[in-house]
C-alpha positions as CSV (number, residue, x, y, z in Angstrom):
1,M,4.3,22.3,-7.8
2,G,7.3,20.0,-7.6
3,D,9.9,19.6,-10.3
4,V,9.0,16.1,-11.1
5,Q,5.9,15.7,-13.0
6,E,5.8,12.1,-14.2
7,A,5.5,9.0,-12.4
8,L,5.7,5.1,-12.9
9,I,4.0,2.7,-10.5
10,V,5.1,-0.9,-10.6
11,A,1.8,-2.7,-10.0
12,G,2.1,-6.2,-11.6
13,G,2.7,-8.3,-8.5
14,A,0.5,-11.4,-8.1
15,G,0.1,-10.7,-4.4
16,T,0.1,-14.6,-3.6
17,R,0.6,-13.9,0.2
18,L,-2.7,-12.1,0.3
19,R,-4.7,-14.7,-1.5
20,P,-7.7,-15.1,-1.8
21,L,-8.2,-11.5,-1.8
22,T,-5.9,-11.2,-4.8
23,D,-7.6,-14.0,-6.7
24,T,-10.2,-11.5,-7.7
25,T,-8.6,-8.1,-7.2
26,P,-5.1,-7.1,-8.1
27,K,-3.0,-6.3,-5.0
28,P,-2.5,-2.6,-5.7
29,L,-6.3,-2.2,-6.1
30,L,-7.2,-3.9,-2.8
31,P,-9.0,-1.5,-0.5
32,F,-7.0,0.6,1.9
33,C,-9.1,2.6,4.4
34,A,-12.0,1.7,2.1
35,A,-10.6,3.0,-1.2
36,P,-8.3,1.2,-3.7
37,F,-4.6,1.5,-2.5
38,L,-3.6,3.2,-5.5
39,A,-6.1,5.9,-5.2
40,G,-4.3,7.1,-2.2
41,V,-1.0,6.8,-4.0
42,L,-2.4,8.9,-7.0
43,A,-3.6,11.6,-4.7
44,R,-0.2,11.9,-3.1
45,L,1.5,12.1,-6.5
46,A,-0.8,14.8,-7.4
47,D,-0.1,16.8,-4.3
48,A,3.7,16.5,-5.3
49,G,3.1,18.0,-8.7
50,V,2.8,14.9,-10.8
51,R,0.6,15.1,-13.9
52,R,1.3,12.0,-15.9
53,V,1.4,8.5,-14.4
54,W,2.1,5.0,-15.9
55,L,1.0,2.0,-14.3
56,V,3.2,-1.0,-15.1
57,V,0.6,-3.8,-14.6
58,G,0.4,-7.5,-15.3
59,A,-1.0,-9.1,-18.4
60,D,-4.4,-7.5,-17.9
61,P,-4.7,-3.8,-17.6
62,F,-8.7,-3.7,-17.6
63,P,-9.2,-3.9,-13.8
64,F,-7.0,-0.7,-13.4
65,R,-9.5,1.4,-15.3
66,V,-11.3,1.9,-11.9
67,L,-8.5,4.5,-11.4
68,E,-9.3,6.7,-14.4
69,P,-11.9,8.9,-12.8
70,V,-9.6,9.2,-9.7
71,A,-6.7,10.5,-12.0
72,R,-9.1,12.9,-13.8
73,A,-10.3,14.2,-10.6
74,H,-6.7,15.1,-9.8
75,G,-6.0,16.6,-13.2
76,M,-3.6,13.7,-14.1
77,E,-3.2,11.6,-17.2
78,L,-3.1,7.9,-16.5
79,E,-2.0,4.9,-18.7
80,A,-1.9,1.3,-17.8
81,V,0.9,-0.5,-19.4
82,P,0.6,-4.3,-19.6
83,E,3.7,-6.5,-18.7
84,P,2.6,-9.9,-20.3
85,E,5.5,-11.6,-18.8
86,P,7.2,-10.7,-15.5
87,L,10.3,-8.5,-16.1
88,D,11.5,-8.4,-12.5
89,T,11.6,-5.2,-10.4
90,A,12.9,-2.8,-13.3
91,G,12.2,-4.4,-16.7
92,G,8.8,-3.0,-17.0
93,V,9.9,0.5,-15.9
94,R,12.8,0.2,-18.5
95,S,10.3,-0.4,-21.3
96,V,8.3,2.7,-20.4
97,I,10.5,5.3,-18.8
98,E,11.9,6.3,-22.2
99,R,8.5,7.9,-22.8
100,C,9.0,10.3,-19.9
101,E,10.1,13.8,-20.9
102,G,12.1,14.3,-17.6
103,S,12.8,13.0,-14.1
104,A,10.1,10.4,-13.0
105,F,9.1,9.1,-9.6
106,V,9.2,5.1,-9.6
107,L,7.0,3.7,-6.8
108,N,6.3,0.1,-5.9
109,G,2.4,-0.4,-6.0
110,D,2.2,-2.1,-2.4
111,V,4.5,0.0,-0.4
112,L,2.7,2.3,2.1
113,T,4.5,5.4,3.0
114,D,3.9,9.2,3.7
115,V,7.2,10.4,2.6
116,D,7.3,14.0,1.2
117,L,7.4,13.1,-2.4
118,G,7.5,16.8,-3.6
119,A,10.7,17.4,-1.5
120,V,12.3,14.3,-2.7
121,G,11.7,15.3,-6.3
122,R,13.0,18.8,-5.9
123,G,16.2,17.6,-4.1
124,H,16.8,15.1,-7.0
125,V,16.5,17.9,-9.6
126,A,18.6,20.4,-7.6
127,A,21.4,17.8,-7.1
128,G,21.5,16.8,-10.7
129,A,21.3,13.2,-9.7
130,D,20.9,10.3,-12.1
131,A,19.0,8.4,-9.4
132,T,17.7,9.1,-5.9
133,L,16.5,6.4,-3.5
134,V,14.5,7.1,-0.5
135,L,15.9,5.2,2.4
136,T,14.7,4.3,5.9
137,R,16.8,3.3,9.0
138,V,16.4,-0.2,10.5
139,E,17.7,-1.5,13.8
140,D,18.4,-4.9,12.5
141,T,20.3,-4.7,9.1
142,S,20.5,-8.6,8.7
143,P,17.2,-9.1,6.6
144,F,18.1,-6.2,4.2
145,G,20.4,-5.0,1.7
146,V,22.2,-1.9,3.3
147,C,23.0,1.2,1.2
148,V,26.4,2.5,2.2
149,L,26.3,6.4,2.2
150,D,28.9,9.1,2.0
151,G,26.9,12.1,2.8
152,E,23.9,11.8,0.4
153,R,25.9,9.8,-2.1
154,I,25.4,6.0,-2.3
155,T,28.7,4.4,-2.6
156,G,27.8,0.7,-2.4
157,F,25.5,-2.0,-1.3
158,V,26.0,-4.7,1.3
159,E,23.6,-7.4,1.4
160,K,22.2,-8.6,4.8
161,P,25.0,-7.6,7.1
162,A,25.0,-8.6,10.7
163,P,24.2,-5.8,13.2
164,G,27.1,-3.8,14.1
165,T,29.3,-4.9,11.2
166,L,28.7,-1.7,9.2
167,P,29.1,1.2,11.9
168,G,27.0,4.2,11.1
169,Q,25.4,2.4,8.1
170,D,21.7,1.4,8.8
171,A,19.9,2.7,5.9
172,V,17.9,0.4,3.5
173,N,16.0,0.8,0.2
174,A,12.3,2.0,1.0
175,G,11.0,1.4,-2.6
176,T,10.5,4.9,-3.6
177,Y,12.9,6.4,-6.4
178,V,13.5,9.3,-8.8
179,L,15.1,8.4,-11.9
180,E,16.5,10.0,-15.0
181,P,15.3,8.2,-18.2
182,T,19.1,8.2,-19.3
183,A,20.0,6.3,-16.2
184,L,18.0,3.2,-17.5
185,A,18.9,3.6,-21.2
186,R,22.2,1.9,-20.7
187,F,20.4,-1.3,-19.7
188,P,18.9,-3.7,-22.3
189,L,15.2,-4.3,-22.5
190,G,14.0,-7.4,-20.9
191,R,14.2,-8.8,-17.3
192,L,16.1,-6.4,-15.1
193,S,16.4,-5.8,-11.4
194,F,16.8,-2.5,-9.7
195,E,18.5,-4.2,-6.6
196,R,20.8,-6.7,-8.3
197,R,21.7,-4.8,-11.5
198,V,20.6,-1.1,-11.9
199,F,21.6,0.6,-8.8
200,P,24.9,-1.4,-8.3
201,D,25.9,-0.8,-12.0
202,L,25.1,3.0,-11.7
203,V,27.1,3.3,-8.5
204,A,30.1,1.4,-10.1
205,S,29.9,3.6,-13.2
206,G,30.3,6.9,-11.2
207,A,26.8,8.0,-11.7
208,L,25.3,10.2,-8.9
209,V,23.0,7.9,-7.0
210,R,21.7,9.8,-4.0
211,G,20.2,8.3,-0.9
212,V,17.8,10.3,1.0
213,V,17.1,9.0,4.6
214,S,13.5,9.7,5.7
215,D,11.8,9.4,9.0
216,A,8.4,8.9,7.2
217,A,6.3,6.0,8.1
218,W,6.9,2.9,5.8
219,A,5.2,-0.5,5.6
220,D,5.0,-3.4,3.3
221,L,1.4,-4.4,2.8
222,G,2.2,-7.9,1.4
223,T,0.9,-10.3,4.0
224,P,-2.4,-10.3,6.0
225,E,-0.3,-9.3,9.2
226,R,1.3,-6.3,7.4
227,Y,-2.0,-5.3,5.7
228,L,-3.6,-5.1,9.2
229,E,-0.6,-3.2,10.6
230,G,-0.7,-0.8,7.6
231,H,-4.3,0.1,8.5
232,R,-3.4,0.5,12.3
233,L,-0.6,3.1,11.3
234,A,-3.1,5.0,9.1
235,L,-6.0,4.9,11.5
236,S,-4.0,6.0,14.6
237,G,-2.6,8.9,12.7
238,A,1.1,7.6,12.7
239,L,0.8,7.8,8.9
240,T,-1.1,10.4,7.0
241,W,-3.2,9.0,4.2
242,P,-5.3,11.1,1.7
243,T,-8.4,9.1,1.7
244,L,-8.7,9.5,5.4
245,A,-8.2,13.3,5.3
246,A,-11.7,14.0,4.1
247,L,-13.3,12.2,7.0
248,P,-12.3,13.9,10.2
249,A,-12.5,11.9,13.4
250,D,-15.1,12.4,16.0
251,A,-14.4,12.5,19.8
252,N,-14.4,8.7,19.9
253,G,-11.8,8.4,16.9
254,L,-14.4,7.3,14.5
255,R,-14.3,8.4,10.9
256,S,-17.7,8.1,9.2
257,G,-18.9,8.3,5.6
258,P,-22.5,9.2,4.7
259,D,-25.5,7.2,5.8
260,V,-23.6,5.4,8.5
261,A,-26.0,4.1,11.2
262,V,-24.9,3.0,14.7
263,A,-27.4,1.6,16.9
264,P,-27.8,3.7,20.4
265,G,-26.8,0.6,22.4
266,A,-23.7,-0.1,20.2
267,T,-20.1,0.8,21.4
268,V,-17.5,2.2,19.0
269,V,-13.9,2.3,20.2
270,G,-11.6,4.4,17.9
271,P,-9.7,4.5,16.0
272,A,-12.1,3.3,13.2
273,L,-13.4,4.0,9.7
274,F,-17.0,3.2,8.7
275,A,-17.6,3.8,5.0
276,A,-20.8,4.9,3.4
277,G,-23.9,2.9,4.5
278,A,-22.2,0.8,7.2
279,T,-24.4,-0.3,10.0
280,V,-23.8,-1.5,13.5
281,G,-26.5,-3.4,15.5
282,D,-27.6,-2.9,19.1
283,G,-25.2,-4.2,21.7
284,A,-22.3,-4.5,19.2
285,R,-18.9,-3.4,19.9
286,V,-16.7,-2.3,17.1
287,G,-13.1,-1.3,17.4
288,P,-10.4,-0.3,17.8
289,D,-8.6,-0.6,14.5
290,V,-11.5,-1.5,12.3
291,V,-12.5,-0.5,8.9
292,L,-16.0,-1.4,7.7
293,G,-16.3,-1.0,3.9
294,A,-19.3,0.5,2.2
295,G,-22.5,-1.3,3.1
296,C,-21.1,-3.4,5.7
297,R,-23.5,-4.7,8.4
298,V,-22.4,-5.7,12.0
299,G,-25.3,-7.7,13.8
300,A,-26.5,-7.2,17.3
301,G,-24.1,-8.3,20.1
302,A,-21.2,-8.9,17.8
303,T,-17.7,-7.8,18.6
304,V,-15.2,-6.7,15.9
305,T,-11.5,-5.6,16.5
306,D,-8.4,-5.1,14.6
307,S,-10.2,-6.1,11.2
308,V,-10.7,-4.8,7.7
309,L,-14.0,-5.8,6.1
310,G,-14.7,-5.3,2.4
311,A,-17.8,-3.8,0.9
312,G,-21.0,-5.4,1.7
313,T,-19.5,-7.8,4.4
314,V,-22.0,-9.1,7.0
315,V,-21.0,-10.0,10.6
316,G,-23.8,-12.0,12.3
317,A,-25.3,-11.5,15.6
318,G,-23.1,-12.6,18.5
319,A,-20.0,-13.2,16.4
320,T,-16.6,-12.4,17.7
321,V,-14.0,-11.3,15.2
322,R,-10.5,-10.4,15.7
323,G,-7.9,-9.9,12.9
324,L,-10.2,-10.6,9.9
325,L,-9.6,-9.5,6.3
326,T,-12.5,-10.0,3.7
327,G,-13.2,-9.2,0.2
328,S,-16.5,-7.8,-1.0
329,G,-19.7,-9.5,0.1
330,A,-18.2,-12.1,2.6
331,A,-20.1,-13.1,5.7
332,V,-19.4,-14.2,9.2
333,A,-22.5,-16.1,10.3
334,D,-24.1,-15.8,13.8
335,A,-22.0,-16.8,16.8
336,A,-18.9,-17.7,14.7
337,V,-15.6,-16.8,16.3
338,I,-12.6,-15.4,14.1
339,A,-9.2,-15.6,15.9
340,G,-7.1,-14.1,13.1
341,P,-5.4,-13.3,11.0
342,V,-8.1,-15.0,8.8
343,V,-8.9,-14.1,5.2
344,L,-12.2,-14.5,3.6
345,G,-12.4,-14.1,-0.3
346,D,-15.3,-12.4,-2.1
347,G,-18.6,-13.9,-1.0
348,A,-17.0,-16.5,1.4
349,V,-18.7,-17.4,4.5
350,A,-17.7,-18.3,7.9
351,P,-20.3,-20.9,9.1
352,A,-22.6,-20.2,12.0
353,G,-21.0,-21.2,15.4
354,A,-17.7,-22.1,13.8
355,T,-14.2,-21.2,15.1
356,L,-11.6,-20.1,12.6
357,E,-8.0,-19.9,13.8
358,A,-5.3,-17.9,12.5
359,G,-4.1,-18.8,9.1
360,T,-7.4,-19.8,7.9
361,R,-8.3,-18.6,4.3
362,I,-11.6,-19.4,2.6
363,P,-11.5,-18.8,-1.2
364,A,-13.9,-16.4,-3.0
365,V,-17.3,-18.0,-4.0
């Protein structure tokens, strides 16, 4: 068990760049490898020894109740704390962290990573740090704020430096922290930013702010392109994810849930994940980099590649699908062509014979 037994997850983002999926489902609850994304995060926290989790959500905590049985299965306490008005990246955490009894992980609810949280937590406690930031190295620093390191101690921050202007400094904030409640107590309640206020002020005050550079996989799931790329990382094994661990891949790279039916004349090209009850018709070709949610149906002669289909989505006969994201119950009618990234909301339909180009988004019905 790790030394850090509490965690806060910032899960209140609107997810506007993933609409229309997020019009009906909060972004942190969107399916990732056929289960709510935060279900995988909770599993990773449980493995790291966390026993109590606060979800800092938007105005409505009700949708997050779907995670309560997940937390119970891991022996964790879970509480969703509403944030009626946006309080920036740190304000919601500041309002809750004083309820923590000791060091706490702070995670962004849309950051995909397989960093060893247990090791990060133990290192934080052993160092007696006020804050620990997990960092990742980048080749081009110009889009990021760079954390200036002296050993493991962060001594400053430089916003968007041109490549080569900070020799030896190429580590940026990866959105995973360990904090002491006292580190935030000095800041007022209300709107508060980790990046612009909390971490620079802590460094300036002489607090011990550690930067732990990790080679773990890291991805932001905030756009359709990145959402698909995150699935490619997980399906290929470049990133380990708990909800895949229970479904070992077969010789073709296919991970299958119960009651999956693939017609003898169909072709599956891994890596791919077919959730419970998914069916693939005769002559269809599915994969690589495809997730079929529970109860999805792919019709005869259809082709599906590089796509993540929500539960109950139907792909009609002879359709050609590439780069598609769908909510639950969506449909691609017979002979339609999807040249994505294309996003279909819950129940949305791509008409028969239509061609949908990259950038198309059809709202939920």
